[in-house]
N, CA and C of each residue as an Amber inpcrd file, in Angstrom:
protein
   267
  82.2400000 185.5010000 151.9500000  83.2130000 184.9180000 152.9130000
  82.7960000 183.1640000 153.7550000  84.3590000 182.6900000 152.8280000
  83.9920000 180.8080000 153.4190000  83.7770000 180.8170000 155.0630000
  82.6210000 179.5290000 154.7140000  82.2040000 179.2580000 156.4820000
  83.3470000 177.6890000 156.5040000  83.7360000 177.4690000 157.7630000
  84.3120000 176.1850000 158.0760000  84.0210000 175.6000000 158.2680000
  83.8340000 174.9120000 157.6320000  82.7990000 173.2740000 157.7420000
  83.0690000 172.0800000 158.8570000  84.5020000 171.8690000 158.7860000
  84.7900000 171.1930000 160.4500000  85.0900000 172.7910000 161.1450000
  84.9890000 171.5470000 162.7030000  85.8100000 172.2190000 164.0890000
  85.8710000 171.0070000 164.8610000  86.7860000 172.0060000 165.4420000
  87.3410000 170.6330000 166.8280000  86.6570000 169.8160000 167.6470000
  86.4950000 168.9650000 168.3690000  85.9180000 168.7230000 168.9830000
  85.1820000 169.3750000 170.3050000  86.8280000 170.1220000 170.5490000
  85.8510000 170.3840000 172.0920000  85.2020000 171.9630000 171.4050000
  85.5500000 172.3760000 170.4770000  83.8320000 172.7490000 169.7010000
  83.0460000 172.6050000 169.4360000  83.0610000 171.3270000 168.8880000
  81.2930000 170.2450000 168.5310000  81.1320000 170.4220000 169.8280000
  81.4450000 169.2340000 171.2350000  81.2020000 169.2000000 172.7560000
  81.1560000 170.6670000 172.9230000  81.1460000 172.3090000 173.6290000
  80.9850000 172.7910000 173.3600000  79.2380000 173.5990000 173.5490000
  78.3260000 172.1890000 172.3310000  76.8620000 173.3910000 171.4000000
  76.0080000 171.6340000 172.5710000  77.2450000 171.1050000 173.5500000
  75.3740000 170.3840000 173.8900000  75.6860000 171.3610000 175.3420000
  74.2740000 170.9090000 175.3190000  73.8490000 171.5810000 176.2190000
  73.5620000 170.4640000 177.9510000  73.3810000 170.7140000 179.0670000
  72.4510000 169.7330000 179.9050000  71.4430000 169.4590000 179.2370000
  70.4480000 168.8810000 179.5800000  70.0080000 167.7990000 179.1280000
  69.7510000 167.3350000 177.5970000  70.2570000 168.0900000 177.0760000
  69.9120000 167.6380000 175.7170000  69.6180000 166.0480000 174.9560000
  69.7840000 165.6080000 173.7200000  69.7210000 163.6390000 173.7810000
  70.9950000 164.4400000 172.6550000  72.0240000 163.1130000 172.7830000
  73.1290000 162.5570000 171.9000000  72.7630000 161.3320000 171.3390000
  72.7380000 161.0150000 170.0190000  72.7570000 159.7470000 169.2040000
  74.4470000 159.9280000 168.6630000  74.8020000 159.2560000 169.3500000
  76.2360000 157.9380000 169.0410000  76.3980000 157.3010000 167.7920000
  77.0800000 157.0020000 167.5340000  76.9680000 155.6760000 165.9510000
  78.1880000 154.6410000 166.1690000  78.2280000 153.8820000 166.0790000
  79.7320000 153.0320000 165.9530000  79.2600000 151.9990000 165.4540000
  79.7780000 150.5040000 165.1920000  79.7710000 148.8820000 165.3310000
  80.3170000 148.4070000 166.5570000  80.6610000 148.5610000 166.9930000
  81.1600000 148.2630000 168.1370000  83.0140000 148.3440000 169.1150000
  82.8130000 147.6870000 169.3670000  84.8640000 147.9030000 170.1720000
  85.4390000 148.3750000 168.8680000  85.2220000 149.6410000 168.9340000
  86.3490000 150.6390000 168.2820000  86.0690000 150.8640000 166.6580000
  84.8470000 150.6490000 165.2570000  85.3020000 151.1800000 164.5480000
  83.7860000 151.5720000 164.2280000  84.1870000 152.8240000 163.7530000
  83.5650000 154.1170000 163.4010000  82.7350000 154.2800000 164.3620000
  83.3920000 154.9770000 165.9450000  83.2270000 155.1460000 167.0520000
  84.1560000 156.5140000 166.3600000  82.7650000 157.7690000 167.1550000
  83.4810000 158.8660000 167.0580000  84.6500000 159.2010000 168.4390000
  85.1210000 158.4380000 168.7760000  86.2720000 158.6570000 169.5700000
  86.4320000 160.2450000 170.0580000  87.1830000 160.3890000 169.3030000
  87.6880000 161.7550000 169.7990000  86.6970000 162.4530000 170.4100000
  85.4650000 162.5210000 170.0320000  84.1090000 163.1110000 170.0940000
  83.4000000 162.8810000 171.6460000  83.8900000 161.2780000 171.8260000
  83.2590000 161.1910000 173.4270000  84.7040000 161.0310000 174.4880000
  85.3300000 161.4410000 173.7150000  86.5820000 162.0680000 175.0110000
  86.7030000 163.0860000 175.1790000  86.0840000 163.6340000 174.2460000
  85.8340000 165.3300000 174.2730000  84.4170000 165.4760000 175.3820000
  83.6210000 164.7480000 174.9620000  83.1090000 165.5290000 176.0930000
  82.9040000 164.7630000 177.6900000  83.7160000 163.7700000 177.8420000
  84.0360000 163.3640000 178.5840000  84.7340000 164.3160000 179.3230000
  86.1090000 164.7540000 178.5240000  86.8110000 165.7120000 179.2320000
  85.9870000 166.9150000 179.9250000  85.4910000 167.2850000 179.1960000
  84.6210000 169.0290000 179.7320000  83.5460000 168.5450000 180.7050000
  82.9830000 167.2430000 180.8740000  82.1040000 166.9390000 182.0560000
  83.2230000 167.0900000 183.6350000  84.0530000 166.0230000 182.7460000
  84.9520000 166.0850000 184.3210000  85.6900000 168.0240000 185.5220000
  85.9140000 168.4350000 183.6930000  86.3900000 169.6920000 184.5890000
  85.3580000 170.3590000 184.4280000  84.0250000 170.4890000 184.1020000
  83.1760000 171.3560000 184.4310000  81.8760000 171.1310000 184.8190000
  81.6410000 169.6230000 185.1450000  80.1720000 169.0990000 185.7470000
  79.2600000 168.9950000 184.7140000  79.5410000 170.1370000 183.0440000
  78.2120000 169.4470000 181.9050000  79.5570000 169.2470000 180.9490000
  78.7340000 168.6400000 179.6690000  76.8460000 168.2530000 180.0060000
  76.5370000 167.7700000 181.5290000  75.1110000 167.7640000 181.5720000
  74.4330000 167.1570000 182.3810000  72.8440000 166.5900000 182.0810000
  72.8590000 165.1570000 183.0450000  71.2260000 165.2270000 182.3100000
  71.6180000 164.0500000 180.2970000  72.1350000 164.6870000 180.4920000
  72.2750000 163.9660000 179.1830000  71.3450000 162.0390000 178.9120000
  70.4520000 162.5630000 177.3850000  69.7820000 161.7800000 176.9070000
  70.6850000 161.0670000 176.2100000  71.0750000 159.7550000 175.7680000
  72.4760000 159.3600000 174.1660000  71.7760000 157.8000000 174.5320000
  71.6980000 158.2630000 172.9940000  70.6840000 157.1580000 172.3430000
  71.9250000 155.9240000 171.5580000  71.7650000 154.9940000 171.3780000
  72.8290000 154.2830000 170.5510000  71.9280000 152.9720000 169.7960000
  72.3340000 152.3860000 169.1600000  71.9830000 151.4340000 168.6130000
  72.5420000 149.9770000 168.6330000  73.7870000 150.3490000 169.4740000
  74.3210000 148.8470000 169.7670000  75.1870000 149.1420000 171.5510000
  76.1930000 148.0860000 171.6290000  77.0780000 148.3230000 172.7510000
  78.5180000 148.8850000 172.2040000  78.7110000 150.1780000 172.3760000
  79.9690000 150.8320000 170.9210000  81.1170000 150.8260000 173.0560000
  81.9580000 150.4540000 172.5870000  83.5580000 150.3660000 173.6940000
  83.8570000 149.9580000 172.8450000  84.4230000 149.8490000 173.8260000
  85.4520000 148.3860000 174.5930000  85.5560000 147.6920000 175.5480000
  84.4900000 147.6830000 176.7740000  84.8120000 147.2390000 177.7290000
  85.0140000 148.2310000 178.9970000  86.1100000 149.2890000 178.2870000
  87.0740000 149.0350000 179.3120000  87.1570000 151.1260000 179.5150000
  87.6590000 152.3010000 178.7630000  87.2750000 153.0620000 178.4880000
  86.9570000 154.0080000 177.1000000  86.5800000 153.1690000 176.6560000
  86.0370000 154.3250000 175.3720000  84.3210000 153.3630000 175.0580000
  84.1140000 154.5930000 174.2480000  82.4460000 154.3560000 173.7160000
  81.8520000 154.9770000 174.5020000  80.7760000 154.6390000 175.1020000
  80.1170000 154.5670000 176.2070000  80.2760000 154.0960000 177.7120000
  81.1030000 153.6340000 177.8160000  82.1890000 153.5820000 178.9830000
  82.1930000 155.6770000 179.6240000  82.9700000 156.4020000 178.8110000
  82.8360000 157.3360000 178.4710000  81.8590000 158.3150000 179.2140000
  80.9850000 158.1380000 179.0080000  79.2700000 158.3020000 179.5470000
  79.7600000 158.1040000 181.3410000  79.8550000 157.0060000 181.5560000
  80.1500000 156.9420000 183.2120000  80.2860000 156.9110000 183.7370000
  80.1430000 158.7690000 184.0250000  80.1170000 159.9740000 185.3580000
  78.5530000 159.8680000 185.2530000  78.9850000 160.1910000 187.2310000
  77.7620000 160.4060000 187.5480000  77.2460000 161.3850000 187.6310000
  76.2480000 162.2510000 187.5670000  75.2030000 162.9340000 186.7460000
  75.2470000 163.4780000 185.2780000  76.3700000 162.4990000 184.3480000
  75.9200000 162.4330000 183.2710000  75.0300000 162.4100000 182.4140000
  74.9740000 161.6320000 182.8270000  73.5690000 161.1020000 181.6420000
  72.0750000 160.4300000 182.0890000  70.8000000 161.1450000 182.3500000
  69.6240000 160.6590000 182.6990000  69.6190000 159.0800000 182.7530000
  69.0260000 158.6220000 184.3550000  68.9530000 156.5270000 184.0200000
  68.1030000 156.8360000 184.7920000  67.1200000 155.6120000 184.7250000
  67.3050000 154.4450000 183.7850000  66.9520000 154.6210000 182.3850000
  67.6350000 155.1680000 180.9680000  66.8520000 155.6830000 180.0550000
  67.4970000 154.7850000 178.9660000  66.6060000 153.3150000 179.3660000
  67.1750000 151.6880000 178.4070000  65.7940000 151.7200000 178.0210000
  65.7950000 151.6350000 176.6740000  63.8300000 151.7810000 176.1020000
  64.4020000 150.0290000 174.2340000  63.9470000 149.2730000 174.4620000
  63.2930000 148.8130000 173.1150000  62.5100000 149.4360000 172.5960000
  63.1340000 149.3330000 171.2200000  62.4560000 149.8500000 169.8490000
  61.9850000 148.7780000 169.2480000  60.2830000 147.7580000 168.4580000
  61.3620000 146.6880000 167.3960000  60.1310000 147.2320000 166.1400000
  61.4690000 147.1480000 165.2030000  60.5140000 147.5980000 164.1700000
  60.0940000 147.0780000 162.9360000
């Protein structure tokens, strides 16, 4: 039996539970960002109030400073605050 290797954005974000840690990638300004996943997470939260209390990890400020990237996670209760940590390697 073949196993599907791809799922919809909605199916992927349905796997995110309250309190999970989510790592985001991207190059800033919309470059190489998983925009469809960010949008699906925001849409699910606005419709169901879940997932809540996420810890979000990203290496740089991603988005367009308006409605994309990290701005999609700026919903009250969606992300644990403050979760700002700096690591020097």
